[in-house]
C-alpha positions in Angstrom: 29.7 17.3 -22.4 28.9 21.0 -22.5 25.7 20.3 -20.7 27.5 18.5 -17.9 29.9 21.4 -17.5 27.0 23.8 -17.2 25.4 21.6 -14.6 28.7 21.5 -12.6 29.0 25.3 -12.7 25.3 25.6 -11.6 25.8 23.3 -8.7 25.2 24.5 -5.1 28.6 24.8 -3.3 28.6 25.3 0.5 31.9 26.4 2.2 32.3 26.0 5.9 35.4 27.5 7.6 35.8 29.5 10.8 38.4 31.6 9.0 36.6 34.2 6.8 39.9 34.6 4.8 39.8 31.0 3.7 36.2 31.3 2.6 37.0 34.5 0.6 39.9 32.8 -1.2 37.8 29.7 -2.1 34.9 32.0 -3.3 37.3 33.9 -5.5 38.7 30.8 -7.1 35.2 29.4 -7.7 33.7 32.6 -9.1 36.6 33.1 -11.5 36.0 29.5 -12.8 32.3 30.4 -13.4 30.6 28.8 -10.5 27.2 30.5 -10.0 25.8 29.3 -6.6 28.3 29.7 -3.8 27.2 29.8 -0.2 29.3 30.0 3.0 29.3 30.2 6.8 31.9 30.6 9.5 29.5 29.0 12.1 29.5 25.1 11.9 26.2 25.1 13.9 24.4 26.4 10.8 25.7 23.7 8.4 23.1 21.0 8.8 20.2 23.4 8.1 22.0 25.1 5.3 23.0 21.8 3.7 19.4 20.5 3.7 17.9 23.8 2.5 20.4 24.1 -0.4 20.5 20.4 -1.2 24.2 21.1 -1.5 26.1 19.4 -4.3 29.5 19.8 -2.6 30.3 20.7 1.0 33.8 22.2 1.6 34.2 21.5 5.4 37.0 22.6 7.7 37.9 20.2 10.5 39.3 22.5 13.2 36.5 24.9 14.3 35.0 26.2 17.5 31.6 25.0 18.8 31.5 22.0 16.5 34.5 20.5 14.7 34.2 19.0 11.2 33.8 15.4 12.5 30.8 16.5 14.7 29.2 18.3 11.7 29.6 15.1 9.7 27.9 13.1 12.4 24.9 15.5 12.3 24.7 15.3 8.6 24.8 11.5 8.7 21.8 11.5 11.0 19.8 13.9 8.8 20.6 12.5 5.3 20.6 8.8 6.2 21.8 6.7 3.2 22.1 9.7 0.9 25.4 10.5 -0.8 27.4 13.0 1.3 29.6 15.1 -1.1 32.0 16.3 1.5 35.4 17.7 0.7 37.5 18.1 3.9 39.6 21.2 4.3 42.6 20.7 6.6 46.2 22.0 7.2 47.3 18.7 8.7 46.3 15.6 6.8 47.5 12.9 9.2 46.6 9.3 8.8 44.3 9.6 11.9 42.6 12.6 10.4 42.1 11.0 7.0 40.8 7.7 8.5 38.3 9.5 10.8 37.1 11.8 8.1 36.5 9.0 5.6 34.7 7.1 8.3 32.5 10.1 8.9 31.5 10.4 5.2 34.2 12.5 3.6 34.9 11.8 -0.1 38.1 13.8 -0.6 40.5 16.2 0.9 42.0 19.7 0.2 45.1 20.7 2.1 45.9 24.3 3.1 47.3 26.4 1.7 45.0 26.0 -1.3 46.3 25.5 -4.9 43.8 26.9 -7.4 43.9 24.0 -10.0 43.7 21.3 -7.3 40.7 23.1 -5.7 38.8 23.2 -9.0 39.7 19.7 -10.0 38.7 18.1 -6.7 35.5 20.1 -6.5 34.7 19.2 -10.1 35.2 15.5 -9.4 32.9 15.4 -6.4 30.1 17.4 -8.1 30.3 15.1 -11.1 29.7 12.1 -8.8 27.0 13.9 -6.9 25.1 14.8 -10.1 25.4 11.2 -11.4 24.1 10.0 -8.0 21.1 12.4 -8.2 20.4 11.3 -11.8 20.4 7.6 -10.7 18.2 8.4 -7.7 15.7 10.2 -9.9 15.7 7.4 -12.4 15.1 4.9 -9.5 12.2 7.1 -8.3 10.6 7.2 -11.7 11.0 3.4 -12.0 9.5 2.9 -8.5 6.5 5.1 -9.5 6.1 3.2 -12.7 6.3 -0.2 -11.0 3.8 0.9 -8.4 1.5 2.1 -11.2 1.8 -1.1 -13.1 1.3 -3.2 -9.9 -1.8 -1.1 -9.1 -3.1 -1.6 -12.7 -2.5 -5.4 -12.4 -4.3 -5.5 -9.0 -7.2 -3.5 -10.4 -7.4 -5.9 -13.3 -7.3 -8.9 -11.1 -10.0 -7.5 -8.8 -12.1 -6.6 -11.8 -11.9 -10.2 -13.1 -12.9 -11.5 -9.7 -15.9 -9.2 -9.6 -16.9 -10.1 -13.1 -16.6 -13.8 -12.4 -18.7 -13.3 -9.3 -21.3 -11.5 -11.3 -21.3 -14.2 -13.9 -22.6 -16.7 -11.3 -25.2 -14.2 -10.1 -26.5 -13.4 -13.6 -27.9 -16.9 -13.6 -30.4 -16.1 -10.9 -30.1 -12.3 -10.6 -30.5 -10.1 -13.6 -28.0 -7.4 -12.7 -25.5 -9.1 -10.5 -25.8 -6.3 -8.0 -26.2 -8.9 -5.2 -22.4 -9.5 -5.1 -21.7 -5.7 -5.0 -24.1 -5.3 -2.1 -22.9 -8.3 -0.1 -19.3 -7.2 -0.5 -20.1 -3.8 0.9 -22.2 -5.2 3.8 -19.3 -7.5 4.6 -16.8 -4.7 4.5 -18.9 -2.6 6.9 -19.4 -5.6 9.2 -15.7 -6.6 9.1 -14.8 -3.0 10.2 -17.5 -3.1 12.9 -16.0 -6.2 14.5 -12.5 -4.7 14.5 -10.7 -6.7 11.8 -7.5 -5.3 10.4 -7.6 -3.0 7.4 -5.9 -5.8 5.4 -8.5 -8.4 6.3 -11.3 -6.0 5.7 -10.0 -5.3 2.1 -9.5 -9.1 1.5 -13.0 -9.9 2.6 -14.4 -7.1 0.5 -12.5 -8.2 -2.6 -13.0 -12.0 -2.1 -16.7 -12.2 -1.4 -17.8 -11.6 -5.0 -16.6 -15.1 -5.7 -18.7 -16.7 -2.9 -21.3 -18.3 -5.3 -18.9 -18.9 -8.3 -19.8 -22.6 -8.1 -23.3 -21.9 -9.3 -21.9 -21.6 -12.8 -21.9 -25.4 -12.7 -25.4 -25.9 -11.4 -27.9 -26.8 -14.1 -30.4 -24.0 -15.0 -33.4 -26.2 -14.4 -32.4 -26.5 -10.7 -30.9 -23.0 -10.2 -33.9 -21.2 -11.9 -36.6 -23.5 -10.7 -39.7 -21.3 -9.7 -40.5 -23.3 -6.6 -39.1 -25.5 -3.9 -36.4 -27.9 -4.8 -37.0 -31.6 -4.2 -34.4 -33.5 -2.1 -32.4 -34.7 -5.1 -32.3 -31.2 -6.6 -31.3 -29.7 -3.2 -28.4 -32.1 -2.9 -27.2 -30.9 -6.4 -27.7 -27.3 -5.4 -25.6 -27.7 -2.3 -22.6 -28.9 -4.4 -22.0 -25.3 -5.6 -19.9 -24.7 -2.5 -17.5 -27.5 -3.2 -17.5 -26.7 -6.9 -16.6 -23.1 -6.1 -13.8 -24.2 -3.7 -12.4 -26.4 -6.4 -12.5 -23.6 -9.0 -10.5 -21.4 -6.6 -8.1 -24.1 -5.3 -4.4 -24.1 -6.0 -4.0 -20.3 -5.7 -1.3 -18.9 -3.4 -2.3 -15.3 -3.0 -4.1 -14.3 0.2 -7.1 -13.0 -1.8 -7.6 -16.3 -3.7 -7.2 -18.4 -0.5 -9.8 -16.3 1.3 -12.1 -16.5 -1.7 -11.8 -20.2 -1.6 -12.6 -20.3 2.2 -15.6 -18.1 1.7 -16.9 -20.2 -1.3 -16.6 -23.4 0.8 -17.9 -22.1 4.2 -20.5 -19.4 3.6 -23.4 -22.0 4.1 -22.0 -23.4 7.3 -24.1 -22.5 10.4 -22.9 -21.4 13.9 -24.8 -24.4 15.5 -23.2 -26.9 13.1 -26.3 -27.6 11.0 -24.9 -26.1 7.8 -23.1 -27.6 4.9 -20.9 -29.0 3.4 -19.0 -30.0 6.5 -21.2 -29.2 9.5 -18.6 -26.9 11.0 -19.5 -25.4 14.4 -18.9 -21.9 15.9 -15.4 -20.6 15.5 -14.3 -23.6 13.5 -16.0 -21.7 10.6 -13.5 -19.1 9.3 -14.5 -15.6 10.2 -14.8 -14.6 6.5 -17.3 -17.5 6.0 -19.4 -16.3 9.1 -19.4 -12.7 7.8 -20.4 -13.7 4.3 -23.2 -15.9 5.7 -25.1 -13.2 7.4 -24.6 -10.6 4.6 -25.5 -13.1 1.9 -28.7 -14.2 3.6 -29.7 -10.7 4.5 -29.5 -9.5 0.9 -31.0 -12.7 -0.5 -34.1 -12.4 1.7 -34.6 -8.7 0.6 -34.2 -9.7 -3.1 -36.7 -11.2 -5.5 -35.7 -14.6 -6.9 -37.3 -17.0 -9.4 -38.4 -19.1 -6.4 -39.6 -16.4 -4.0 -40.8 -12.8 -3.5 -38.6 -10.2 -1.8 -39.1 -10.0 2.0 -39.8 -6.8 3.9 -36.9 -5.4 6.0 -38.9 -6.0 9.2 -39.3 -9.7 8.4 -35.7 -10.0 7.4 -34.3 -8.5 10.6 -36.7 -10.6 12.6 -35.2 -13.7 10.9 -31.7 -12.6 11.7 -32.6 -12.3 15.4 -34.5 -15.6 15.3 -31.3 -17.3 13.9 -28.9 -15.6 16.3 -26.8 -18.4 17.8 -28.3 -20.9 15.3 -27.4 -19.9 11.8 -25.4 -16.8 12.7 -22.8 -15.9 15.2 -24.5 -13.8 17.9 -21.8 -11.1 17.9 -22.3 -10.7 14.1 -26.0 -10.3 14.4 -25.5 -7.5 17.1 -22.9 -5.7 15.0 -25.1 -6.0 11.9 -27.9 -4.3 13.7 -25.5 -1.4 14.5 -24.4 -0.9 10.9 -28.0 -1.4 9.5 -28.4 2.3 8.6 -25.2 2.3 6.5 -26.2 -1.0 4.9 -29.6 0.3 3.9 -28.2 3.5 2.5 -25.8 1.5 0.3 -28.6 -0.9 -0.7 -30.8 2.0 -1.8 -28.1 3.2 -4.2 -27.5 -0.3 -5.6 -30.9 -1.9 -6.2 -31.5 -4.3 -9.0 -33.1 -2.8 -12.1 -36.7 -4.0 -11.4 -36.4 -3.0 -7.7 -35.2 0.5 -8.5 
């Protein structure tokens, strides 16, 4: 209780009246009661700036003033503070029904009639400040809760993305010792998605979803996945099932991230000319995220050593991309990939697999 009283006496009080005598009388009453922070002006044009600067806890506002009347001052304050609590105590010599109604509509919380009576002045000011302090307290608590919720939400999002990346790596570990392939492909795809003008949201979704593109490989037998040579037709048919298996693993999700991850898993082996698998989709019938993943995945796979092949040179890899322009890959994506190649190679140099580095 004592603490609340101290807070009330330390509150910022702003008095606005064109009559200096009224201001002096109110200041005297407040100072005698122990109020420590009292501010005043006879010019209503200064009120808005003073109120904001002081973050006033109570505003004693006269109605009849030159330049701006009290109602106009309240209109200005409403514009500035928005949905904030306005602790306005209206000062008036004639409290008609019309004045009361208009003042309450403008944001006034209470009234003081002239001439002032000391005890009434203190009680009404005390009441408004109490409410104002409680409002501030609740607002601060809400801000703390909002910050905490954002923090927890961010932590959950980070955990979810980490799980997705680790699951993606789990598939890559079966035919790539470090799993850096998914990290590289994700970054290439992010750079490419930016280059073709996708929205920031879609760029982030592609970046975070692509690590799951080969998750279906988890279900492919090792004797096929790790075979040091060309697969026979039967083995190749089994290998191709990893796209459907990946889509099944990711099906049933409702978040945009999981939906995109499913689309990528299912369509990253489709080809622009319709000769890809599993559904032989053609051109723009292939989701953009699948088209983006296709070129980034193939580019990195060609440059990387696998149990069934040696790593290609960058010159041969780029020649292959141009050769497959309009066949395997969307022509626009090939052109844009060429533009971002320096960034791609810089990132790749910093994220090579252990043996390559």
